[in-house]
SEFIZA-3560 file (N, C-alpha, C; in Angstrom, 3 decimals):
REM SEFIZA-3560
<numar><xx>105.786</xx><yy>100.866</yy><zz>64.331</zz><atom>N</atom></numar>
<numar><xx>105.797</xx><yy>100.461</yy><zz>65.220</zz><atom>CA</atom></numar>
<numar><xx>106.094</xx><yy>100.445</yy><zz>66.546</zz><atom>C</atom></numar>
<numar><xx>107.130</xx><yy>100.216</yy><zz>65.704</zz><atom>N</atom></numar>
<numar><xx>107.860</xx><yy>100.741</yy><zz>67.622</zz><atom>CA</atom></numar>
<numar><xx>108.244</xx><yy>101.496</yy><zz>68.262</zz><atom>C</atom></numar>
<numar><xx>107.600</xx><yy>102.553</yy><zz>67.480</zz><atom>N</atom></numar>
<numar><xx>107.201</xx><yy>103.911</yy><zz>68.548</zz><atom>CA</atom></numar>
<numar><xx>106.195</xx><yy>104.274</yy><zz>69.224</zz><atom>C</atom></numar>
<numar><xx>104.703</xx><yy>102.908</yy><zz>68.515</zz><atom>N</atom></numar>
<numar><xx>103.796</xx><yy>103.279</yy><zz>69.347</zz><atom>CA</atom></numar>
<numar><xx>103.858</xx><yy>102.171</yy><zz>70.549</zz><atom>C</atom></numar>
<numar><xx>104.432</xx><yy>100.986</yy><zz>70.888</zz><atom>N</atom></numar>
<numar><xx>104.927</xx><yy>100.317</yy><zz>71.763</zz><atom>CA</atom></numar>
<numar><xx>105.373</xx><yy>100.693</yy><zz>72.678</zz><atom>C</atom></numar>
<numar><xx>106.829</xx><yy>102.117</yy><zz>72.140</zz><atom>N</atom></numar>
<numar><xx>107.652</xx><yy>102.704</yy><zz>73.658</zz><atom>CA</atom></numar>
<numar><xx>106.285</xx><yy>103.207</yy><zz>74.057</zz><atom>C</atom></numar>
<numar><xx>105.543</xx><yy>104.153</yy><zz>73.007</zz><atom>N</atom></numar>
<numar><xx>104.100</xx><yy>105.209</yy><zz>73.493</zz><atom>CA</atom></numar>
<numar><xx>103.653</xx><yy>104.376</yy><zz>74.574</zz><atom>C</atom></numar>
<numar><xx>103.435</xx><yy>103.694</yy><zz>74.068</zz><atom>N</atom></numar>
<numar><xx>102.560</xx><yy>102.415</yy><zz>75.104</zz><atom>CA</atom></numar>
<numar><xx>102.700</xx><yy>102.116</yy><zz>76.235</zz><atom>C</atom></numar>
<numar><xx>103.907</xx><yy>101.893</yy><zz>76.582</zz><atom>N</atom></numar>
<numar><xx>105.013</xx><yy>101.711</yy><zz>77.730</zz><atom>CA</atom></numar>
<numar><xx>105.397</xx><yy>103.062</yy><zz>78.519</zz><atom>C</atom></numar>
<numar><xx>105.146</xx><yy>104.065</yy><zz>77.328</zz><atom>N</atom></numar>
<numar><xx>105.499</xx><yy>104.831</yy><zz>78.500</zz><atom>CA</atom></numar>
<numar><xx>104.532</xx><yy>105.570</yy><zz>79.422</zz><atom>C</atom></numar>
<numar><xx>103.108</xx><yy>105.470</yy><zz>78.229</zz><atom>N</atom></numar>
<numar><xx>102.062</xx><yy>105.143</yy><zz>78.539</zz><atom>CA</atom></numar>
<numar><xx>101.279</xx><yy>104.823</yy><zz>80.270</zz><atom>C</atom></numar>
<numar><xx>101.471</xx><yy>103.244</yy><zz>80.186</zz><atom>N</atom></numar>
<numar><xx>101.657</xx><yy>102.667</yy><zz>81.060</zz><atom>CA</atom></numar>
<numar><xx>102.458</xx><yy>103.022</yy><zz>82.268</zz><atom>C</atom></numar>
<numar><xx>103.440</xx><yy>103.492</yy><zz>82.033</zz><atom>N</atom></numar>
<numar><xx>104.448</xx><yy>103.455</yy><zz>83.271</zz><atom>CA</atom></numar>
<numar><xx>103.507</xx><yy>104.983</yy><zz>83.910</zz><atom>C</atom></numar>
<numar><xx>103.834</xx><yy>105.794</yy><zz>82.763</zz><atom>N</atom></numar>
<numar><xx>102.703</xx><yy>106.750</yy><zz>83.658</zz><atom>CA</atom></numar>
<numar><xx>101.442</xx><yy>106.730</yy><zz>84.980</zz><atom>C</atom></numar>
<numar><xx>100.688</xx><yy>105.734</yy><zz>84.330</zz><atom>N</atom></numar>
<numar><xx>99.814</xx><yy>105.599</yy><zz>84.975</zz><atom>CA</atom></numar>
<numar><xx>100.062</xx><yy>104.440</yy><zz>86.172</zz><atom>C</atom></numar>
<numar><xx>101.204</xx><yy>103.938</yy><zz>85.851</zz><atom>N</atom></numar>
<numar><xx>101.504</xx><yy>103.441</yy><zz>86.853</zz><atom>CA</atom></numar>
<numar><xx>101.933</xx><yy>104.195</yy><zz>88.405</zz><atom>C</atom></numar>
<numar><xx>102.571</xx><yy>105.154</yy><zz>87.982</zz><atom>N</atom></numar>
<numar><xx>103.047</xx><yy>106.318</yy><zz>89.089</zz><atom>CA</atom></numar>
<numar><xx>101.731</xx><yy>106.998</yy><zz>88.912</zz><atom>C</atom></numar>
<numar><xx>101.182</xx><yy>107.040</yy><zz>88.656</zz><atom>N</atom></numar>
<numar><xx>100.050</xx><yy>108.032</yy><zz>88.943</zz><atom>CA</atom></numar>
<numar><xx>99.545</xx><yy>107.577</yy><zz>90.178</zz><atom>C</atom></numar>
<numar><xx>97.833</xx><yy>107.873</yy><zz>90.610</zz><atom>N</atom></numar>
<numar><xx>96.869</xx><yy>107.406</yy><zz>91.851</zz><atom>CA</atom></numar>
<numar><xx>95.675</xx><yy>107.040</yy><zz>90.164</zz><atom>C</atom></numar>
<numar><xx>95.927</xx><yy>105.774</yy><zz>89.881</zz><atom>N</atom></numar>
<numar><xx>95.021</xx><yy>105.191</yy><zz>89.580</zz><atom>CA</atom></numar>
<numar><xx>94.434</xx><yy>104.275</yy><zz>89.901</zz><atom>C</atom></numar>
<numar><xx>92.833</xx><yy>103.873</yy><zz>89.002</zz><atom>N</atom></numar>
<numar><xx>92.670</xx><yy>102.508</yy><zz>90.122</zz><atom>CA</atom></numar>
<numar><xx>92.755</xx><yy>101.687</yy><zz>89.423</zz><atom>C</atom></numar>
<numar><xx>92.585</xx><yy>100.693</yy><zz>89.901</zz><atom>N</atom></numar>
<numar><xx>92.817</xx><yy>98.858</yy><zz>89.495</zz><atom>CA</atom></numar>
<numar><xx>92.055</xx><yy>98.435</yy><zz>87.600</zz><atom>C</atom></numar>
<numar><xx>90.700</xx><yy>99.602</yy><zz>87.510</zz><atom>N</atom></numar>
<numar><xx>90.140</xx><yy>98.854</yy><zz>86.594</zz><atom>CA</atom></numar>
<numar><xx>90.974</xx><yy>100.515</yy><zz>85.488</zz><atom>C</atom></numar>
<numar><xx>91.291</xx><yy>101.471</yy><zz>85.961</zz><atom>N</atom></numar>
<numar><xx>92.662</xx><yy>102.377</yy><zz>84.596</zz><atom>CA</atom></numar>
<numar><xx>94.035</xx><yy>101.243</yy><zz>84.821</zz><atom>C</atom></numar>
<numar><xx>93.957</xx><yy>100.944</yy><zz>85.378</zz><atom>N</atom></numar>
<numar><xx>95.034</xx><yy>99.721</yy><zz>85.229</zz><atom>CA</atom></numar>
<numar><xx>95.139</xx><yy>98.956</yy><zz>83.846</zz><atom>C</atom></numar>
<numar><xx>94.251</xx><yy>98.246</yy><zz>84.519</zz><atom>N</atom></numar>
<numar><xx>93.746</xx><yy>96.977</yy><zz>84.037</zz><atom>CA</atom></numar>
<numar><xx>93.390</xx><yy>97.365</yy><zz>82.336</zz><atom>C</atom></numar>
<numar><xx>92.856</xx><yy>98.297</yy><zz>82.541</zz><atom>N</atom></numar>
<numar><xx>92.869</xx><yy>99.352</yy><zz>81.076</zz><atom>CA</atom></numar>
<numar><xx>93.945</xx><yy>99.571</yy><zz>80.082</zz><atom>C</atom></numar>
<numar><xx>94.923</xx><yy>100.036</yy><zz>81.064</zz><atom>N</atom></numar>
<numar><xx>95.717</xx><yy>100.723</yy><zz>80.226</zz><atom>CA</atom></numar>
<numar><xx>96.723</xx><yy>99.174</yy><zz>79.526</zz><atom>C</atom></numar>
<numar><xx>96.614</xx><yy>98.089</yy><zz>80.434</zz><atom>N</atom></numar>
<numar><xx>97.586</xx><yy>96.249</yy><zz>79.842</zz><atom>CA</atom></numar>
<numar><xx>97.034</xx><yy>96.123</yy><zz>79.172</zz><atom>C</atom></numar>
<numar><xx>95.017</xx><yy>96.494</yy><zz>78.759</zz><atom>N</atom></numar>
<numar><xx>95.345</xx><yy>96.036</yy><zz>78.147</zz><atom>CA</atom></numar>
<numar><xx>95.076</xx><yy>96.040</yy><zz>76.637</zz><atom>C</atom></numar>
<numar><xx>95.202</xx><yy>97.706</yy><zz>75.981</zz><atom>N</atom></numar>
<numar><xx>95.576</xx><yy>98.932</yy><zz>75.322</zz><atom>CA</atom></numar>
<numar><xx>97.413</xx><yy>98.846</yy><zz>75.108</zz><atom>C</atom></numar>
<numar><xx>97.829</xx><yy>98.126</yy><zz>75.684</zz><atom>N</atom></numar>
<numar><xx>99.175</xx><yy>97.704</yy><zz>75.586</zz><atom>CA</atom></numar>
<numar><xx>99.137</xx><yy>96.236</yy><zz>74.873</zz><atom>C</atom></numar>
<numar><xx>98.240</xx><yy>95.376</yy><zz>75.309</zz><atom>N</atom></numar>
<numar><xx>97.891</xx><yy>93.630</yy><zz>74.557</zz><atom>CA</atom></numar>
<numar><xx>97.428</xx><yy>94.417</yy><zz>73.303</zz><atom>C</atom></numar>
<numar><xx>96.370</xx><yy>94.827</yy><zz>73.253</zz><atom>N</atom></numar>
<numar><xx>95.933</xx><yy>94.544</yy><zz>71.657</zz><atom>CA</atom></numar>
<numar><xx>97.369</xx><yy>95.610</yy><zz>70.866</zz><atom>C</atom></numar>
<numar><xx>97.841</xx><yy>96.107</yy><zz>71.152</zz><atom>N</atom></numar>
<numar><xx>99.087</xx><yy>96.325</yy><zz>70.114</zz><atom>CA</atom></numar>
<numar><xx>100.212</xx><yy>95.164</yy><zz>69.998</zz><atom>C</atom></numar>
<numar><xx>100.736</xx><yy>94.771</yy><zz>71.117</zz><atom>N</atom></numar>
<numar><xx>101.166</xx><yy>93.511</yy><zz>71.018</zz><atom>CA</atom></numar>
<numar><xx>100.465</xx><yy>92.871</yy><zz>69.887</zz><atom>C</atom></numar>
<numar><xx>99.383</xx><yy>92.865</yy><zz>69.976</zz><atom>N</atom></numar>
<numar><xx>97.972</xx><yy>91.660</yy><zz>69.087</zz><atom>CA</atom></numar>
<numar><xx>98.943</xx><yy>91.640</yy><zz>67.680</zz><atom>C</atom></numar>
<numar><xx>98.997</xx><yy>93.047</yy><zz>67.380</zz><atom>N</atom></numar>
<numar><xx>99.357</xx><yy>92.794</yy><zz>65.879</zz><atom>CA</atom></numar>
<numar><xx>100.209</xx><yy>93.044</yy><zz>65.367</zz><atom>C</atom></numar>
<numar><xx>100.871</xx><yy>92.975</yy><zz>65.935</zz><atom>N</atom></numar>
<numar><xx>102.545</xx><yy>92.236</yy><zz>65.474</zz><atom>CA</atom></numar>
<numar><xx>102.486</xx><yy>90.306</yy><zz>65.128</zz><atom>C</atom></numar>
<numar><xx>101.269</xx><yy>89.864</yy><zz>65.625</zz><atom>N</atom></numar>
<numar><xx>100.561</xx><yy>88.266</yy><zz>64.518</zz><atom>CA</atom></numar>
<numar><xx>100.417</xx><yy>88.152</yy><zz>63.360</zz><atom>C</atom></numar>
<numar><xx>101.637</xx><yy>88.180</yy><zz>62.602</zz><atom>N</atom></numar>
<numar><xx>100.994</xx><yy>87.892</yy><zz>61.026</zz><atom>CA</atom></numar>
<numar><xx>100.066</xx><yy>86.714</yy><zz>60.737</zz><atom>C</atom></numar>
<numar><xx>99.968</xx><yy>85.808</yy><zz>61.599</zz><atom>N</atom></numar>
<numar><xx>98.297</xx><yy>84.855</yy><zz>61.188</zz><atom>CA</atom></numar>
<numar><xx>97.273</xx><yy>85.639</yy><zz>61.307</zz><atom>C</atom></numar>
<numar><xx>96.434</xx><yy>85.896</yy><zz>61.118</zz><atom>N</atom></numar>
<numar><xx>95.312</xx><yy>86.552</yy><zz>61.750</zz><atom>CA</atom></numar>
<numar><xx>94.314</xx><yy>85.593</yy><zz>61.781</zz><atom>C</atom></numar>
<numar><xx>94.177</xx><yy>84.438</yy><zz>62.545</zz><atom>N</atom></numar>
<numar><xx>93.598</xx><yy>83.180</yy><zz>63.377</zz><atom>CA</atom></numar>
<numar><xx>94.116</xx><yy>83.984</yy><zz>64.595</zz><atom>C</atom></numar>
<numar><xx>95.608</xx><yy>83.704</yy><zz>64.833</zz><atom>N</atom></numar>
<numar><xx>96.042</xx><yy>83.989</yy><zz>65.691</zz><atom>CA</atom></numar>
<numar><xx>95.968</xx><yy>85.640</yy><zz>66.676</zz><atom>C</atom></numar>
<numar><xx>95.843</xx><yy>86.395</yy><zz>65.346</zz><atom>N</atom></numar>
<numar><xx>95.982</xx><yy>87.888</yy><zz>66.045</zz><atom>CA</atom></numar>
<numar><xx>94.305</xx><yy>88.227</yy><zz>66.571</zz><atom>C</atom></numar>
<numar><xx>93.089</xx><yy>87.437</yy><zz>65.765</zz><atom>N</atom></numar>
<numar><xx>92.119</xx><yy>87.662</yy><zz>66.064</zz><atom>CA</atom></numar>
<numar><xx>91.684</xx><yy>86.657</yy><zz>67.727</zz><atom>C</atom></numar>
<numar><xx>92.297</xx><yy>85.830</yy><zz>68.084</zz><atom>N</atom></numar>
<numar><xx>92.537</xx><yy>85.527</yy><zz>69.585</zz><atom>CA</atom></numar>
<numar><xx>92.820</xx><yy>86.375</yy><zz>70.666</zz><atom>C</atom></numar>
<numar><xx>93.724</xx><yy>86.948</yy><zz>69.657</zz><atom>N</atom></numar>
<numar><xx>94.627</xx><yy>88.134</yy><zz>70.503</zz><atom>CA</atom></numar>
<numar><xx>93.843</xx><yy>89.352</yy><zz>70.499</zz><atom>C</atom></numar>
<numar><xx>93.082</xx><yy>89.697</yy><zz>69.768</zz><atom>N</atom></numar>
<numar><xx>92.196</xx><yy>91.033</yy><zz>70.168</zz><atom>CA</atom></numar>
<numar><xx>90.975</xx><yy>90.423</yy><zz>70.739</zz><atom>C</atom></numar>
<numar><xx>90.349</xx><yy>89.967</yy><zz>70.889</zz><atom>N</atom></numar>
<numar><xx>89.536</xx><yy>89.174</yy><zz>71.654</zz><atom>CA</atom></numar>
<numar><xx>90.214</xx><yy>88.983</yy><zz>72.996</zz><atom>C</atom></numar>
<numar><xx>91.052</xx><yy>88.321</yy><zz>73.807</zz><atom>N</atom></numar>
<numar><xx>91.430</xx><yy>88.596</yy><zz>74.469</zz><atom>CA</atom></numar>
<numar><xx>91.607</xx><yy>89.925</yy><zz>75.098</zz><atom>C</atom></numar>
<numar><xx>92.288</xx><yy>90.594</yy><zz>74.610</zz><atom>N</atom></numar>
<numar><xx>92.530</xx><yy>92.224</yy><zz>75.126</zz><atom>CA</atom></numar>
<numar><xx>91.149</xx><yy>92.930</yy><zz>75.775</zz><atom>C</atom></numar>
<numar><xx>90.165</xx><yy>92.478</yy><zz>74.612</zz><atom>N</atom></numar>
<numar><xx>88.522</xx><yy>93.693</yy><zz>75.118</zz><atom>CA</atom></numar>
<numar><xx>88.236</xx><yy>92.976</yy><zz>76.206</zz><atom>C</atom></numar>
<numar><xx>88.455</xx><yy>92.130</yy><zz>77.082</zz><atom>N</atom></numar>
<numar><xx>87.444</xx><yy>91.449</yy><zz>78.301</zz><atom>CA</atom></numar>
<numar><xx>87.720</xx><yy>92.312</yy><zz>78.687</zz><atom>C</atom></numar>
<numar><xx>86.126</xx><yy>93.072</yy><zz>79.192</zz><atom>N</atom></numar>
<numar><xx>85.927</xx><yy>93.940</yy><zz>80.125</zz><atom>CA</atom></numar>
<numar><xx>86.163</xx><yy>93.919</yy><zz>81.579</zz><atom>C</atom></numar>
<numar><xx>87.207</xx><yy>95.344</yy><zz>82.680</zz><atom>N</atom></numar>
<numar><xx>86.798</xx><yy>95.126</yy><zz>83.500</zz><atom>CA</atom></numar>
<numar><xx>85.844</xx><yy>93.780</yy><zz>84.290</zz><atom>C</atom></numar>
<numar><xx>85.134</xx><yy>94.741</yy><zz>84.527</zz><atom>N</atom></numar>
<numar><xx>83.844</xx><yy>93.745</yy><zz>85.092</zz><atom>CA</atom></numar>
<numar><xx>84.256</xx><yy>92.051</yy><zz>85.254</zz><atom>C</atom></numar>
<numar><xx>83.759</xx><yy>91.620</yy><zz>83.949</zz><atom>N</atom></numar>
<numar><xx>84.176</xx><yy>90.548</yy><zz>82.869</zz><atom>CA</atom></numar>
<numar><xx>85.338</xx><yy>89.627</yy><zz>84.118</zz><atom>C</atom></numar>
<numar><xx>86.325</xx><yy>90.206</yy><zz>83.666</zz><atom>N</atom></numar>
<numar><xx>87.535</xx><yy>89.649</yy><zz>84.635</zz><atom>CA</atom></numar>
<numar><xx>87.751</xx><yy>89.706</yy><zz>86.011</zz><atom>C</atom></numar>
<numar><xx>87.139</xx><yy>90.940</yy><zz>86.560</zz><atom>N</atom></numar>
<numar><xx>86.471</xx><yy>90.709</yy><zz>87.950</zz><atom>CA</atom></numar>
<numar><xx>85.785</xx><yy>88.927</yy><zz>88.512</zz><atom>C</atom></numar>
<numar><xx>84.333</xx><yy>88.917</yy><zz>87.164</zz><atom>N</atom></numar>
<numar><xx>83.666</xx><yy>88.001</yy><zz>87.311</zz><atom>CA</atom></numar>
<numar><xx>84.368</xx><yy>86.908</yy><zz>87.480</zz><atom>C</atom></numar>
<numar><xx>85.125</xx><yy>86.741</yy><zz>86.534</zz><atom>N</atom></numar>
<numar><xx>86.599</xx><yy>85.107</yy><zz>86.509</zz><atom>CA</atom></numar>
<numar><xx>87.021</xx><yy>84.917</yy><zz>87.208</zz><atom>C</atom></numar>
<numar><xx>87.968</xx><yy>86.308</yy><zz>87.697</zz><atom>N</atom></numar>
<numar><xx>88.494</xx><yy>86.070</yy><zz>88.812</zz><atom>CA</atom></numar>
<numar><xx>87.455</xx><yy>85.401</yy><zz>90.365</zz><atom>C</atom></numar>
<numar><xx>86.299</xx><yy>86.007</yy><zz>90.484</zz><atom>N</atom></numar>
<numar><xx>85.988</xx><yy>85.562</yy><zz>91.300</zz><atom>CA</atom></numar>
<numar><xx>85.569</xx><yy>83.588</yy><zz>91.432</zz><atom>C</atom></numar>
<numar><xx>85.328</xx><yy>83.346</yy><zz>90.471</zz><atom>N</atom></numar>
<numar><xx>84.529</xx><yy>82.271</yy><zz>90.373</zz><atom>CA</atom></numar>
<numar><xx>85.832</xx><yy>81.618</yy><zz>90.696</zz><atom>C</atom></numar>
<numar><xx>87.174</xx><yy>81.504</yy><zz>90.002</zz><atom>N</atom></numar>
<numar><xx>88.485</xx><yy>80.907</yy><zz>89.843</zz><atom>CA</atom></numar>
<numar><xx>88.923</xx><yy>80.599</yy><zz>92.050</zz><atom>C</atom></numar>
<numar><xx>88.270</xx><yy>81.582</yy><zz>92.541</zz><atom>N</atom></numar>
<numar><xx>89.342</xx><yy>81.867</yy><zz>93.908</zz><atom>CA</atom></numar>
<numar><xx>87.998</xx><yy>80.615</yy><zz>94.384</zz><atom>C</atom></numar>
<numar><xx>89.000</xx><yy>79.924</yy><zz>95.455</zz><atom>N</atom></numar>
<numar><xx>88.605</xx><yy>78.750</yy><zz>95.873</zz><atom>CA</atom></numar>
<numar><xx>87.317</xx><yy>79.355</yy><zz>96.949</zz><atom>C</atom></numar>
<numar><xx>86.246</xx><yy>79.082</yy><zz>97.916</zz><atom>N</atom></numar>
<numar><xx>84.955</xx><yy>79.353</yy><zz>98.304</zz><atom>CA</atom></numar>
<numar><xx>85.685</xx><yy>80.092</yy><zz>99.946</zz><atom>C</atom></numar>
<numar><xx>86.427</xx><yy>78.919</yy><zz>100.251</zz><atom>N</atom></numar>
<numar><xx>86.760</xx><yy>79.545</yy><zz>102.187</zz><atom>CA</atom></numar>
<numar><xx>87.630</xx><yy>81.110</yy><zz>101.778</zz><atom>C</atom></numar>
<numar><xx>87.932</xx><yy>81.531</yy><zz>101.175</zz><atom>N</atom></numar>
<numar><xx>89.154</xx><yy>82.693</yy><zz>101.151</zz><atom>CA</atom></numar>
<numar><xx>87.483</xx><yy>83.569</yy><zz>100.934</zz><atom>C</atom></numar>
//
């Protein structure tokens, strides 16, 4: 499990160093979060974590825009 997390971290770092879009970066971070979800022993916590991790970038942007004040 530690090896998978390290590989994911290396992959995320490589993406950060390369010329990647916000969408790609978001996907890499979500993939890493999904790997971390499997550390939960409690199935309910794990399922909630995984549901949060699969939020699409488009949905994330939509929700973020809704949270911004109207004057920005």
